[in-house]
C-alpha positions in Angstrom: 123.9 -11.0 88.3 120.4 -9.6 87.4 117.5 -11.6 88.7 115.5 -13.4 86.1 111.8 -12.4 86.2 109.4 -15.0 87.2 106.2 -15.5 85.5 103.0 -16.4 87.3 101.2 -19.1 85.5 97.5 -18.8 85.8 95.5 -22.0 85.5 93.0 -22.0 82.8 90.4 -23.0 85.4 91.0 -20.0 87.7 90.4 -17.3 85.0 86.7 -18.1 84.5 86.2 -18.3 88.2 87.7 -14.8 88.7 85.6 -13.5 85.8 82.5 -14.9 87.4 83.3 -13.3 90.8 83.9 -10.0 89.1 80.7 -10.2 87.2 78.7 -11.1 90.3 80.2 -8.2 92.2 79.4 -5.8 89.3 75.9 -7.0 89.2 75.4 -6.8 92.9 76.9 -3.3 93.3 73.9 -1.4 91.9 71.6 -3.2 94.3 73.9 -2.4 97.2 73.8 1.2 96.3 70.0 1.3 96.1 69.5 -0.4 99.5 69.9 2.8 101.5 67.3 4.7 99.4 64.9 1.7 99.6 65.2 1.6 103.4 64.5 5.3 103.6 61.5 4.9 101.3 60.2 2.0 103.4 60.6 3.9 106.7 59.3 7.3 105.7 56.8 6.4 103.0 55.6 2.8 102.9 55.3 2.3 106.7 53.2 5.5 107.2 50.9 4.4 104.4 50.4 1.0 105.9 50.0 2.4 109.4 47.4 5.0 108.2 45.4 2.2 106.5 45.4 0.2 109.7 44.5 3.3 111.7 41.5 4.0 109.4 40.1 0.6 110.1 40.1 1.0 113.9 38.6 3.3 116.4 41.6 5.3 117.6 41.3 8.6 119.4 43.6 10.5 121.8 42.0 8.8 124.8 42.6 5.2 123.7 45.8 5.8 121.6 48.0 3.7 124.0 45.3 1.5 125.4 44.0 -1.8 124.3 40.6 -0.4 123.4 41.3 0.2 119.8 38.5 -1.9 118.4 38.4 -3.0 114.7 35.6 -1.2 112.9 36.3 -2.1 109.3 34.9 0.4 106.9 32.9 2.1 109.7 35.0 5.2 109.7 34.8 5.6 106.0 31.0 5.3 106.1 31.0 7.9 108.9 33.1 10.3 106.9 31.0 9.8 103.7 27.8 10.5 105.7 29.2 13.7 107.2 27.9 16.9 105.5 31.1 18.8 106.6 33.1 16.3 104.5 31.1 17.1 101.4 31.3 20.8 102.1 35.1 20.4 102.2 35.1 18.5 99.0 33.1 21.3 97.3 35.5 23.9 98.7 38.5 21.9 97.5 37.2 21.4 94.0 36.1 25.1 93.7 39.5 26.2 94.9 41.3 23.8 92.6 39.3 24.4 89.4 39.3 28.2 89.8 43.0 28.6 90.7 44.2 26.1 88.0 41.8 27.3 85.3 42.3 31.1 85.8 46.0 30.6 86.3 46.3 28.6 83.1 44.6 31.3 81.1 46.9 34.0 82.6 50.0 31.9 82.2 49.2 31.0 78.6 48.5 34.6 77.7 51.9 35.7 79.2 53.7 32.8 77.5 52.3 33.8 74.1 53.2 37.4 74.7 56.7 36.7 75.9 57.4 34.2 73.2 56.7 36.8 70.6 58.5 39.7 72.2 61.9 38.5 73.5 62.8 41.9 74.8 59.9 41.9 77.3 60.8 38.3 78.3 64.4 39.2 79.2 63.2 42.1 81.4 60.1 40.7 83.1 60.9 37.0 83.5 63.3 37.4 86.5 60.5 39.1 88.5 58.2 36.2 87.9 60.6 34.0 89.9 59.8 35.8 93.1 56.6 33.9 94.0 58.3 30.6 93.2 61.3 31.4 95.5 59.2 32.3 98.6 57.8 29.7 100.9 54.0 29.4 101.3 54.1 30.5 105.0 56.0 33.7 104.1 53.6 34.3 101.2 50.6 33.9 103.5 52.0 36.2 106.2 52.9 38.8 103.6 49.4 38.8 102.1 47.8 38.8 105.5 49.5 42.2 106.1 48.5 43.5 102.7 44.8 42.5 103.2 44.3 43.8 106.8 41.1 45.8 106.8 42.4 49.0 108.5 46.1 49.3 107.6 46.5 47.0 104.7 48.1 48.4 101.6 45.5 46.9 99.2 42.6 48.6 101.0 44.6 51.9 101.2 45.2 51.9 97.4 41.5 51.1 96.8 40.4 54.0 98.9 42.8 56.3 97.1 40.9 55.7 93.8 37.5 56.0 95.5 36.6 52.3 95.8 35.2 50.7 99.0 37.4 47.7 99.8 35.6 44.4 100.4 36.1 42.2 103.5 39.0 40.2 102.0 39.3 37.9 105.0 35.8 38.5 106.5 32.5 37.7 104.9 32.1 34.8 102.5 32.9 34.5 99.6 35.7 37.0 99.8 38.0 34.8 101.9 37.7 32.1 99.2 38.3 34.6 96.5 41.4 35.9 98.4 43.0 32.5 98.8 42.3 31.6 95.2 43.9 34.9 94.0 47.0 34.4 96.1 47.3 30.8 94.9 47.1 32.1 91.3 49.7 34.7 91.9 52.0 32.2 93.5 51.8 29.5 90.9 51.2 31.3 87.6 55.0 31.7 87.1 55.5 27.9 87.2 52.8 27.4 84.6 54.2 30.3 82.5 57.7 28.9 82.3 56.5 25.4 81.4 54.2 26.8 78.7 56.9 29.2 77.4 59.3 26.3 77.2 56.8 24.3 75.2 56.1 27.2 72.8 59.8 27.7 72.1 60.3 24.1 70.9 57.3 23.9 68.6 58.2 23.1 65.0 58.3 26.1 62.7 57.3 24.4 59.4 53.5 24.1 60.2 53.3 27.8 61.1 55.2 28.9 58.0 52.8 26.8 55.9 49.8 28.4 57.6 51.2 31.9 57.0 51.7 31.1 53.3 48.1 29.8 53.1 46.8 33.0 54.6 45.6 31.6 58.0 44.6 34.2 60.6 46.2 34.5 64.0 43.2 32.9 65.6 43.1 30.0 63.1 46.8 29.4 63.7 46.3 29.4 67.4 43.3 27.2 67.3 44.4 24.6 64.8 48.2 24.6 65.3 49.3 26.0 68.6 46.7 24.4 70.9 46.9 20.9 69.4 50.7 20.9 69.3 51.0 22.2 72.8 48.2 20.1 74.3 50.5 17.5 75.9 52.4 20.3 77.7 49.2 21.9 78.8 47.9 18.6 80.2 51.1 17.9 82.1 51.0 21.5 83.5 47.4 21.0 84.6 48.2 17.6 86.3 51.1 19.1 88.3 49.1 22.2 89.3 46.0 20.3 90.0 47.7 18.0 92.5 49.4 20.9 94.3 46.2 23.0 94.4 44.1 20.0 95.6 46.4 19.4 98.5 47.0 23.0 99.4 47.2 23.8 103.1 49.7 26.4 104.3 48.3 29.6 102.8 44.7 28.8 103.6 45.5 27.7 107.1 47.5 30.9 107.9 45.1 33.3 106.3 41.7 32.0 107.2 42.0 28.7 109.1 38.9 27.5 107.1 36.8 30.5 108.1 34.3 32.0 107.8 32.5 28.9 109.1 33.7 26.3 106.8 33.7 28.4 103.6 37.4 28.0 103.0 37.9 24.6 104.7 39.4 22.4 102.1 40.0 18.6 102.6 43.4 19.2 104.0 42.1 21.6 106.6 39.2 19.3 107.4 41.7 16.4 107.9 43.8 18.6 110.2 40.8 19.6 112.3 39.7 16.0 112.7 43.2 14.8 113.6 44.6 17.6 115.8 41.5 19.4 117.2 38.9 16.6 117.5 41.7 14.1 118.1 39.9 11.5 116.0 42.8 9.8 114.4 40.9 7.0 112.7 38.5 9.4 111.0 41.4 11.5 109.9 43.1 8.4 108.5 40.0 7.6 106.5 39.9 11.2 105.1 43.5 10.8 104.1 42.8 7.6 102.2 39.7 9.2 100.5 41.9 12.1 99.5 44.4 9.7 97.9 41.6 8.0 96.0 40.2 11.3 94.8 43.6 12.7 93.7 44.4 9.3 92.0 41.1 9.4 90.1 41.8 13.0 88.9 45.4 12.1 87.9 44.3 8.9 86.0 41.6 10.9 84.2 44.1 13.6 83.1 46.8 11.1 82.2 44.2 9.2 80.0 43.4 12.4 78.3 47.2 13.0 77.7 47.6 9.5 76.3 44.6 10.0 74.0 46.1 13.3 72.7 49.4 11.6 72.0 47.8 8.7 70.2 45.9 11.0 67.8 
């Protein structure tokens, strides 16, 4: 005879209990998935920051790194750095490098974006070549440009001599090394700014420009009163990202000049490197790192406040 199926009777009290357990498991699962990322963040980010802050408040060098002579000096290292003329020279070089590379690069990228946005045929042919600087690493770029700028056998100097020009000392006498590293930085990062600005131009609304054309506005009036205001948030975001990368630039300058001649191209990152790994003054290097964070934070807050002001208008 066929077996009669048996039905499991669930108590009305057990159903809410199971539902509560399931809900508690569902609510805990996202936190369990986040735990590995949080641990990695704590180990590789938060801990070094705390350790660097503690390091900058003590007198730690190579000679007492493992000894018990690491005396607490408070803000002494910060005062020592701020009273150092080399620090302010590095600040000046960093701001010169950042403002020149970001400012000139923005003008070039904006001009290319306006040109390519109007002529789609040129965009399709030239845009892939602009990806080359973005794909190469800074070390490779620096080594390649070093070969191009060598005084005797460099390709750049050879081409200048072919057209009858006397090549300058690109990596020799100041200010040519600073001009060289700024030019290379512009060449490397103009494609990034170009693609961001081009993307912003392509999504601008068409109605205001059609109305301006009907009213007889000139190209300059349309650019000044429509394109720039509508694209200003994109421009500010681009400047923020490029400003942060230029302010903390290290690889290209270190490989090409090492901060020479003298300290003409020694930015804050190179100054920090020299204090940490040549003078072996870890506390002073830690103080420089904290001051760099404060400076970059102040710049970022200023630019973000400008962005928020533009959006609120």
